[in-house]
N, C-alpha and C positions, 0 to 999 in steps of 0.2 A: 551643719554643714557650712564650711567656709573655705573659699578657694580664690585664686587669682590666675586667670588664664588669658592666653592670646586672643585678642579680639577677632583677628583674622581666622584663626583656627575654629573659634565658635561659630563665626559666620559661615564657614565651610561646612561644619557639622550640621547646623540648622538648615542649610540649603539641601544637604543630602537627605535629611529626614522629612523635608517638607511635603513630598508627594504622598508619604505613608500617613502623615498626621492628618486624621479625619477632620473635616470642617463641620460635618452635620451628622455626626454619629449618634445612634440612640444610646450609646455608652459614653457619657462625658468624659470619662478618663482617657478614651482614645483620642480625644482632642489635645491631650497633653503630651509633653516630652518629659521623660524621666531623666533627672540628672542624679547620678549615683557616684559617690565619692568614697573610696576607701583609702587605706594608708598608702597605696601605691599608684592609683590611677583615677582619672575622671572619665565617666562614661555617659554619653547622651544616648538615649534609646527611644524608639517609637515603634508602634506596632498596629496593625489593622486586624490582628488575630489570624490572618493567613500568612503574613510576612512581617518580619521584624528586622530592624537595623540597629546594631550597637555600634556607636562611633567613639573612638578613643581619643580624648582631648589632650591629656597631659596637662601640666600646669603646677602651680605652687599650692600644695595642700596644707591648710592650717588646722582644719577640723573635719573628719569624715562625717558622712551623713547622706541623706537623699531626700528629694522633693520631686513632685511633678507640677509643671506649670503649662499653661496654654501655649502650644508650639507656635502658632501663627502670631500671637501677640509678642512672644519673645523675639521671634525672628524679625518681626517689624521693627521693634525697638532697637535691637542689635544692628540690623541693616542700616540704620540712620547714623550710626556712630562712626568716627574716624580715628579714634585713638588707638594706641598699640595694645593696651590690656584693659581687662574689665574685672572688678572684684564682685563675686557672687556669694551671698550668705543666705542660707535658708533657716528660718525660725518660725515655728507655729504655723506651718503651712503657708507661709509668705516667703517669696524670693526677693531679696533686696539686692538690686543690681546697681553698680556705680563705677563711673569712670571719672577722669578728671573734670569733665565739663558737664556730664549728664548723670541722672540717677532715676530709677524707677522701682516701685514696689508692685509685685505681680502676686495676685492671690492664686494659690496652687491648691493641690489636693495631696493627702498622704501617699507616700510611696508604696505602702502596703496594698493599696487598691489597684496598682498598676499590674496588668496581666504579665505573667512571666514569659519571656521569650525562650522557646526551647533550647536547651544545650545539645548540640548535635555531636554525639560520640559515635562516630562511625568510621568509614574507611576513606582516607584521602586517596582519590583516584587520579587526579591530575593537577598540575601546576601550569598555568598558561599565561602568556603575555597578554596585557590588557588590550593592546591595539588589535592583536589577532582575534581575540574573542569578540570585541566590539565590531570589527569588520564582518565577521561571520554572523553575528546576530543581525546586522544590517542587511546581509544578503539572503537571510532565511526567514527571520521573524515575521515578516509581513504576510506570509502564506498560512500562517496558523489561523484556525477558525475561532470566531467569536460567538458561535452557536452553542449555548449551554445545553442543548438537547443532545449534543455528542461531545461530552466533556473530554474525552480521551484526545480530541483533536485541538482542544483549546490550550495547547502548549507546544513547546519545541522539544523533540525527541533527541536525546543525547546517547550516543554509542561510544564507549571508551574501551580501548584495548589494543594491544599490538602496536603501540606508538602511533595510534591514529584516534583522532576525535572526529566523530561524524555528527553533524547537526541536521535535522530534517523537520519540516513542517508542512502540513497540507490541510486544506479545508474541503477536500474531495474534489475540487474543481481544478486545482492546481497544486503542484508540488515543488518545493524547494529543498535542495540538499547540498551541503558543503562538507567536503571531507578535507581534514587538516592533518598533516604530519607533525606530531608533536610527541615529546617523551610521555609515556603514561606509566602509572604505578600499579594499577589494578584494572581488571575488566568490570564494567558496569554498564547498565542501561537504565535510564530514567526519563521522565517526562516533567519539564519545568513549566508552570503556568505562564501564559503569555504576559500577565501583568508583572510577574516577577522578572521575566526576560527584559521587558521594557524598562524596568527599574534598574537592572544590571546595566543595561546600555546607557542609562542616564548618568549613573554615578562613576562609570569608568572615566578617569581623567587623563590617562595617558598610558604609558608602557609599563605600569605597575604589574608585578606578579600576582595572580589570583589563583588561590588554592581552592579546589572544590572537594568537599567532603560530604558523603552520602551515607545515610542510615535508612532504616526500613521505610519511613515515610516523610522524612525530612532531608533537606539539602542545605549546606552552608557554603557561601562564596566568601572566602577570606581575603580581604585586601590588606595592605600594610597598615591602615589606620581604621579599619571597620570590618564588621562581620555582618553579612546579610544572610538571614535564615528564612526559609520558605518551606511550605509543604510541597511534596511532589504529587502529581496526578497518578492515582493508582489505576492499574489495569494494563492490558497488553496492547502495545501500539501495533496498528495494522501493518501487515507486510506490504509496504508500498512499492517494493522492487517489482512486484508482479504487473504493475501498470506501466513500467518502463519498456518500451519496445527494444528488442534485442537487435533487430535489423532494420534499417531505414531504406526507403526506395528513392528519397530525394534529399539532397543536402545543398544548402546554400551558404556561402561565406560572404557577409555583408558588413559594411560600416555600421557599427551600433549607433553612432550619432545620426546618419542619415535615415535609418529605419526608425529610430525614436521620433524624429521630427515628423516623418510622414504619417506614422501610426497616430501620433498626438493630434495632427490636423484631422485625420479620419475619425478619431474618436468623437469629434464635435458633431459630425454627421451621423454618428452611430448610436447616439443617445436614445433615440426613440425605438431602437431595435435591439434592446438588451446589449448595447455595446458591441454589436456584431460587426466585425471587420473582416473582409475576405482577402486572403493572400494567395496569389496565383504564381507558381513557379514555372519559369521557362528558361531557355537558354539566353534570352534577353534580359533576365534579372527577375525581380520580385515586383508584382503589380499589387497594389494595395487599393481596395475599394470599400466605400461605405455609402449608405443612402439614407435620406430623410425626407419625409413627405412635406416637411415645412422648409427645410434648408435647400434641399435638392440633392444631387449626387456628387461624390468625390472619387477621383481616381488619380493615382500617381505611381510611377515606376521608379524602383530603386535599383541602381546598378548592383549587381551580385554575380558572384562566381557560382553558377548552379551546375551540379552534376547529378546524374541519375535521370529519372523519369520527369516529364512535365507533370504538374500536380497542383491541387489547390486545396485549401482548408480554411475554416472560419474560426476566429478566436474571439474571446472577450478582449476588447481593446486594453482595458485596465490591466489585465493579467499580463499582456505583452509588455505594456509600459513598466510595470513593476519589475518584470524579468530584466528588461534592457537596462533600467536604472541600477538593478542589482549587479549586473555584469560589468558595467563600466567599460573601460578599455576602448580600444580602437575598432575591433572587429568581433562579430559573433557568428557562430554556427546556428542555422535554423535547420532542423531535420524533421522529416515526416514520412509516414508510411502511406496513408490515405486520408481521405476527408473525414472518415469516421474513427480514426485512431488518434491517440494522443500525440501531440507534437512536442519537440524538444528544442530548447534554446539554451546555449552555454557559451562561454568565451571560446574563441577559435583555438586558443591554446588549451589542448585537452588536459594538460598537467594542472590546470587551475583547481580542479576538484569541485567545481560548481556546476549544478545541473538544475534546470527548470523544466518541468513537465506541465503542459496545459491541455486540458480536456477540450475537444473540439465543439463548436456549435453547429447547429444545422444552418446553412446559408440560404 
């Protein structure tokens, strides 16, 4: 193997692969990056056996071949360089790397020991703008569960069809849903592991087009310069729509910034009581309360346009803060039925397609 590639492109590729390259794996080969060169392209690959990325480098190819080398070591060496290009040559499981002013020899391992990344030959269900997907992940992903005892909830649920993409996540204490209007090619439903979702969010660089292809148990996110392949979580996602109230008795339109600031302060007082903050709705606005045996009591009123019944409900402060941060914007709608029913937070603009449901606490 012998190639000459752009140093900037190589740095970008190694940075993309960095989080997947294991640092303390029981399989030493998983610490390595595969550099594979054929007559037409140069590919960098890494895998943790559940997810794999192939990054397409391009470059001047003098001799095809392949080699694997420790990803973190190569990344550290390349990250210190400032030249425009780098020459790489693999011989006898050693990678020789050289620029105008620097060179290094890295001991590698044979490429045939590297686990193969599955080739997803399935249905391309959608192509979506990177900014749009990244924003949706940011608004939904945090609600997924990390409790492996319920693996079906440890991912983000995708529903594709009828020119609509719906993303949903829940840990059974709160729910986040985002509905996007985008062109779709086929109908599909699948659950993507939260680790994969976090990686997708990290590697999206801008407004690139991302194609999503799904097979029976694998999914591929195709970028202009890389493919990310992951397993999907098998099983039936729960029908979360059943927990969303159809009719509300109280609705408040309030500044997201103002409510965020007050709930954030209240959360300091709520740490001893499972983050319990109480919201009381009246024609005067929203009253936010929290108490602490060590710190004392906190109470603050937020101006709001409240319609319907006077009401009150207790929430986990962290869940409210996550929802308000996800909403962004200037104003939000907070809606509720009663203190024992789930509450809803969404942007005041009902066309946003964003909904948060939070289960109540006993105040």
